N, C-alpha and C positions, 0 to 999 in steps of 0.2 A: 504494500500500500504506500507507494512512494509519492504519488501526486495527490495527497489528501487535501492540500490547501488551495486547489485551483478555484478561482472565482472569475467571473466574467462581468465586466462593466458594460452596461448597455448592449449586452449580447456579443461584444466584440473583444475589447481590450482585456487581456488577462491580468489578474492581480492575485498575488499569493497571500493567503491568510496566514496569520501566526498560528503555529501548531504546537500544542502541548499534549502529552500523553500521561495518563494516570488511571490506575484501577480499572484497566480494560477499556478506557475511554480515549477517544481521540477528540480533542477540542479545537475547533477551528474558529478563529476570531479575526474580524476586521474592525480595527479601531475607527470610531466615527470621524476622528480628526484626520485620518489617512485617506479619506475619500475625496476625489476631485469634486469641485462644485457643480459640475455638469452631469452628475450621475442621475439617470432616470430609474434604472433598475440594476440590481446586483444579484447574480446567480452564484450560489454555492454548489459547485458541480464536480466533486472529486471523482477520479476515474474508477474507483472501486465500486461505485453504485451504477454499474452498467452490466448488462447481461444479454447474451443471445438466447435463443430458444432453450428452455430448460423445463422438463416435465415436473420438477420439484420446485420451480422458482415462481415467485410472485412479489409484487409490491403492495403495500397497504397505504392508503392515503385517506385521511379524514377530510371531510368537507364541512361547509357551513350547514346550519340546521335546515335551511330551505333546499339544500342540494341532495340530501339523502343519506347522511351518516358516513360510514367508512367503506371505501371501495377496496375490493381485493382484485388485483389485476394480474392474471397469470401470464407467464412468459411462454405463450404458445404462438402458433402461426397467426399473425395479425397483419393487416395492411397498415401502412404508416398512419398514425393518428396521434394527437396530443390533446391533453386536457389540462386546463388551469383552473384549480378550485377557486371559487369566489372568496372563500375565507376558510378558516380551520377551527373546528370545535376544540381540537386538542393540538398543541404545538409539536406534533410528532409525525413521523412517517417510518415505514419499515421496508426492508429489502432482504429477500431470501433467495438463495440459489442452493444447488445441491451441495456446495462446498462452504458457503458463507452465509451468515445471518447478521444483519446490521440493523440496529434500532437507533433512530436519530431523534433528538429532542432539540428544538430551537429555543434557546434560553435568553437571547438578546434581541430586542426589537420584535418580539413575538407577535405583535398586533399589526405588523407592517409587511407581511410576506404572504405569498400564495404558493401552494404546492403545484409543481409542474410534473406531470407524469405522462410518458408517451413511449412510442416505438418508432424508430426510423431505420429503414434498411435492415430490419431484423434485429436491431439493437434496442433494448429496453433501458429506460433511464428514469430517475426520479430525483428531484432536488427542490429546495426552496428558492423562490425568486422574491427578493425584497424590492418593493416599489417605493422609491425614495424621492421622486421628483417633487420638489416643493415641500417635502416633509421636514419636520423638526427632528433632527437626529439626536434623540435624547438618550440613546444607549448605543453601546457597541453591538455589532451584529455577530452573534455567536451560535454555533451549532455543535452539539455534542453527539458523537457517534459511538454507540455502545456495541462492541463486538461480542456477540452471543455465541454459545457453543454450537457446533455444527448440528444442523437439523432443527434448530429452534424456529418456531413459527409465530403466528400472531398471538397465540395463547401465552407463550413465554414472553413475548414483547409486552403484552398487556400486564402480566404479572410484574415485570420489571417496572413499568410506568406506575403501576399501583403502589409498589413499594417506595417509589420516589415521591409520589404525591401524598401517600399515607392518609387518605381521606377518613375522617372519623366515621365509625360505624353507627348506624341508626340505633342499635341496641345499647350503645354506650352513651347516648345523649337523650334518650327518652325520659330519663328521670327529671331532667331540667326542662324538657319540652314535651309534656304529656300530651298536648294536642297533636304532636307529630306521631306519637305512638297510636293515638286514636285514628289518625288519618291512614296509618299503615294498615289498619284493620278494616278500613271503610272504603266503599265505592265513592268516587267523586261524581257529583252532578253539577254541571254548569247550566244556568238558565239565562238566556239572553232575553231581557225584558223589553228594551226599547232601543231604537236606532234611527238614524236618518239614512236616506238612500246612499248606497255605495255601488259604483263610483259616484262621488258627489256631483250633482248636476250644476252646482254653483261653487267655483273654486274659492272665491273671495267673498265670504259670507258676512252679511250685516244683519241687524235685527229686522230690516225690511225685506231682505231677499232670502232669508234662511229657509231651507226646505222643511216640510212638515215632518213630524216624528211618526215613525211606524211603531205600533205597540204589538209586541208578540206575546206578552204575558204580563198581566198586572200582578201586583203584590197579593191581591186576594186570590187570583188564580194559582199563584205559586203555593199558597197555603193548601189549596186543593191537591196539588201534586205531592206535597210533603205528607199530607194525611193519607193519601193513597199508598205512598211508599211504605209508611209505617204499618198500615193495615195489611200490606202484602208480605210483611215479615222482613223488610230491610231494616235491620236493627241498627246498623252503623252506616252513616252517610255524611259526607262533607259537601255542603251546598255552597257553590260560588255564584253570587248574583252579578250578572254582567249587564251594563247599561242602566245603572241606577242614577247616574249623574244627569245634570240638566241637559235636556235634549237628547238623552240616550247615549248609547255606546259611541265613544269618540265624538261627542257632541260639541264640546267647547273646551277641551283640555287646555291648560291645567285646572280650569274651573270645575269644581265638583258640585257645589251648591247653587241654587236649591235642588234638592232631589226632584227628579222629573215628575211633574204633577200628573202626567198621563198614566203613570203606573200606580198612582195613589198618593204620591208625595211622601214626605219624611215620616209622618205619623204612621202611615200604612207600612212603610219599610221597617220601621222599628218594631211594629207589631208582628210582621213576618219573621223578623230576626228572633224575637222572643218566643214566638210560636214554634219555630224550628228547634230552638234550644230546649223547649219543654218536651219535645219528642225524643230528646237525647242526641240530636244532630249538631254538628258544627256548622255554623253559618258564617260565611266569609264574603268579602266583596272584591270586585275587580276595579283597580285604579290604574292610572297611567302617570309615568314620570318622565317621559321622553318627548312629548309633543306639545306644541303650542299653536293654537288657531287664532286667526285675526279676529274672529267674533268673540273670543274669550274676554271676560271682564279683566283677566290678568294680562292681556296682550302687552308685551314689552319687547321691542326689538333688541334692547340691550342685553336681554337674557338668552338670545339665540346663539346656537353653535355657528361659528364662522369657519369656513373652509380655507384652504391654503391660498386660494385666489381672491379672498376677501368677500366672497358671496355668502349668503346664508344657506346652511344645509337644510334640504327638504327631502321628504319622502316621495318616491316616484309614484305612489298610489294615492289618489285623492279620497281619503276616508270621509266619514260622515261630516266632519266639521269643515271640509274643504281642503285646501292645500295645507298639508301638515309641515310646519317648521320644526326642526329639531332643537330642543333645549340643550344648552351647554350643561353637562352633568353638574358642574359646580353651582350653576344657577337654579337647577331644579330642586335643590335641597329644601329651600324655604317653602315652595309649593307642596312638595311631597310631605314635609313635616306637618303642614297645616291640614292637608287632606287626610293623612293617616290619623291625626288627632280627632278630626271630625268623624271619621268612620268608627274609630274607637268609642267615641262618645255615644254613638247610636246603639252600642251593645254588641258589636261583632267581635268574635274571636275565633282563632283557628289558624290555618296556614294561609295567611293573607297573600293575595295574588296581585302583582304589579306587571302589567303588560310589557312584553318585548325585552326587558332588561337583559335576560340571558340568551337572547335570540340572535344577537349580532356582536361583532367585535366592538370594543369601546372606541370612541372617537377622539381624535385630536381637535382641539378648539384653538383657532388662531386669533381670537379676539385680543385686542391690545388691553382691554380692561379685565378680562378673566381668562387668560390663556391657560390651556390645560393639555398635557400630553395624554396619549391614550392610556399610559400606565397610571397617571394621576386620575383620569376619568374612571378607570376600573376600580380604583380604591374607593372613590366616592360611591359608586354603585354597590360595591360590597358592603359599605357602611349602611346603605339604605336597607339591604337585606337583613343585616344585623338589627337594625332598628325595628323592622317588622317582627322579628323574633321577640324582641323585647316588649313590644306593644301588644302583639296578638298571639304569640306562642309558636309562630312558624312563618316561613317565607316561601312563596312559589312564584315562578315566572314561566316563560314560554319556551325557551330553547335550551340546548345542552352545552353551551360554551363553558369550558371547564375552569376558566379563571374565577368562576363564581362557585365552584364546587363546595368550598368550605362554608359558604354563606347562604345556601339554598337547601330547602327540604323537599320540594316537589317540583317536577318539570312537566308541563302540560303535554309536550311532545319533544323527544330528543331529535327528531328528523321529520321531514315532510314527505319523503319519497323512498321508502325502503324496498319496494318490490315493483315499482313501475319501470318505465323505460330508463335505462342508464346510459352513460357515455360509452362510446365504442370501446374504450380501453378497459372498461369495467366488466368483469365476469360475474360478480355477485357482490352483495353487501354483507358485511359481517358485524356482529355486535361487539366491536372493540370497546366502544364507550361503556357498554354494559359490563364487560369483563373488568373494567377498572372501577366503576362506580356503583354497580349493583350492591345493595346492602348498606350503602352510605347515603343515597339519594333516592327518593321515591320518584317514579316517572311513568308516563305512558310512552310507548316506543315511538309512535309516529302520528302525524296528523291523520294518516289513513286509518289508524286503529282507534280513533275517537269513534264512539258508537259502534264498536266492532260487532256487537250483538245483532246488528241488522245488515251487515255487509258481506256475509258469506264466509266460507271456511278458510280460504287463503288468508284473509285479513285476520280472522280469529286465530289461526295457527301462528301467524307472524307475531301477534300479541303474546302468545304462549311462549314461543321460541325466545323472544327477547325479554321475557320476565317482567311484564308490566303490571301496573296498578290500573284497574279499569276506570274509564271516564265516560260518562254519558253527557250529551250536550243537547239540550232542548233549544231549538232555533239556532243550530250551528251554521246553517245555510242562510246567509243574508246578503251576499254580494251579487249584484246584477251583472249583466254582460258588459264587456268592454273594459275589464280591469283584471285583477289577479285571479279571478275565479274563486270558487268555494273550495279552498284547500283541504278542508275536513270532509269533503265529499258532497255529493248531490242527494244522498239519502239521509233523511233527518228524523230525529225524534221531535214530535209536535205535541201541542196541548190545547189547541183552539177548541176542539170539541171533546165531549166526554169520552167518545170512542178513541180519539187520538191519545188522550191522556191515559186511558186504561192500557192501550197498546204500548205506550212508552214505558209505563211502570212495569208491565210484564217483561219487557226487554231488560230493564234495569235489574229486576229481580233475578232473572236468569244469569246475568253477568255477576251479580253479587253472590249468588249461591256457588257458582263455579269458583269465584275468588276465595270464598270462605275456606275451601279445601286447600288452597295454595298460598294464602297470604302469609303464612309463617316464613316463606322463602324470601320475601322482600327484605328481611333483615339478615339474610345470609349472603355471603359472597357468591358471585358467579365465577367458578374457578376454571371451567373449560367449556369450549364450544367446538364441536367437530362435525364434519360432514361424513356420515357413514356410507352413503351412496347417493346417487342423484335423487334429490328431493327429500332426503332423510337426514335429519340433524339430531344430535344429542347434546344436551346441556347438563353439566354437572355442577352442583352447588356445594358449598362448604360443609353442609351437614350430611353429605353423601347422597342426597336425592339426585336422581337422574331423570330428566324429562326428554323423551324421544318424540320428535315431531315428524310425521310422515305426510308430506304434501301430495303424494301419489294416492294415498288412501283417505286423505282428509281426516286423519286421526292423530291423537297423541296419547302417550302412555307415561305414567308417573311411577317410578320405582323408588321407594323409600329405602334409606340405608338399613 
């Protein structure tokens, strides 16, 4: 491994990284002060991470939440193709051949790179590409390469990363977070109460042109749902109420109050909260700490995230409130604290949900008044998670970015696309994230597995294979044509009629009953995932339980130790 320090500037000029070796690691570093000022991108591409066709070889590459988890890319006969991940849930990648196994961890500028994996003229490669044009170089760029014993695969790589991260086990923290213990035993039900049309027909909303609110479920109707769940024998459930804020879901963030009158207003909401708790359920709310809309009573351009070119950062999707501007994490704290205190005062407790926070990499803010590096932004967001634990007893968010792993208790979905169409380089997805964090964080595996009880066996089996906690969502489908689509699916749980409500509760009860037999596993480590044959996978847990999933027969089997 002589050329371990090769880097390329802007895809052309070579630059050698400083190399140190220790404890089976090769550490390659480029000092930030050593980079020319005209650097757009920097590739770390040592020559030992290339391979020709190899029946035992593959690369593993994590992707962002929306891209579908971790890819496994086998070194078989493939036409030339290359894939660049939009972002990385975990700052790692792996490379295995018949003779060598290397596990790499990006430890410097971890929020500023994308994984490049591809094949050209029969040669496979994988490396991180740091995108630096206009970026604040706040850290050195560093990649650690761990040389593993011959034959080591993604299971061994996951065990190594788990030992490095050492995430706290759920069973070791439930004494101080009893609501998290309850949540581990409970099914999650989210109910979307109200929202405005998405995509927003009016981008720049005012009080005069604001679209009307759509009501999918009032507080009174939500009480009917909870009563039916309890009568059906669902003893433990955590209910997350979505769209309680003024003008419904994503109505005028960061403005929360007044509670939307069309769902019954604050008195009805507090009554719903108290009623659910009287049934023995946890009742939580959905809030937002990342977006600001022009129609908000809180509108303040000085609080917005500023990009490297001096413009304001915005979301590409026009949500209910119109064009969403991103709040600088440093500036969101005062709005978040106010909203959390208001929600707390209404009687909510449980694993409080804040939208989006764990779904994307943290941002750099280039404001002259409140500049923030991505690393500093991450610290602020983690502090918000800790504050939710302090106020409510737990914290939940949307995606699986692991820089939040020590500060989050439940993830709505760790990926968006586990079994749909994948990039050409990808042979299949594997539960690498789960091998690291199962037993430490509760999660639903994918946006696809929300409401899995009505979506057919492939979806059901993927949920089982990936070791999830079940989540039902009433009114999960709310996006119209011409935008991002309904990423949780076109099949929905509904409650508008008594028949719809009864059908939804029946599905939730079936999901709950199945989970009751498996829920002890959510506090165990996932120690091994293996492909036994085409369409057949086995998952081994730390208590010795083995679950075998057979997609050919649409069945699964549980063998206890």
